[in-house]
C-alpha angles and dihedrals in degrees: 000000000000119000124183112271090220102055113190094017124125118235139201138186125211141169114240133186126248088257093053091045090052091048091050089051095054105028113093112203124160122187122236143107094271097054111113119221109271113225089210093050117122133180107253103161107080094005113177115262096022126106108254133177123186113207091181115176091350093070097101094042093048089049089054090051089052099053107011092230094302122116111252126179092229110016094053090064094116097054108020104088091191089070120085132011115296117231124225087224110093119216119198093288104030138296123336122237126230128210125190125241092260089060091055094059093043091049093050091049091050091048091048089053091064107093121230087240091057092049089050091049091051090049088060097043115121089229090067088067089067093056123095127292094026099059098193099314120127116264119236127202091269090057092048092046091050094050092045090050090052090048090051089048091054089048091052091048091051091047090056091045092049090049090055090051091049088053091056102265116136105206125163122231112233121199113194137170124214 
């Protein structure tokens, strides 16, 4: 069973341009109190004009709803650090990971292939209780509703991203943890 490598960390997904993807590949930034301000630094996460979805504390739970605890070459994109291209730029909890436009459309198709019944079944699975932020406590309907809303938000984000790709845009998908 896969579990997010960064338990307790908040995640976000965003579309970035080729220029931002190239910058993330070459720009070395490490977080810490002794890091001087970089005159070339730019705010990439949550940049104006780019599609952005913050999963926050629901990242691990949404990931579980995507793949049900089984490794999947697409649906494990949030928690499988072997997927995607690591950036040199360090976000709060490590490097981001970039995925090309072709991955976005494949990911959306794979996510669409998961039935609503399967997502609901996974939301009631005992294993979900072990995922952050639940820490072994039973989930109530509020918890399930919250996680399912975050899952739906990710689906809507990916729909918009896939539409951009269909219209000829070539954004990169950035996964980052903060």
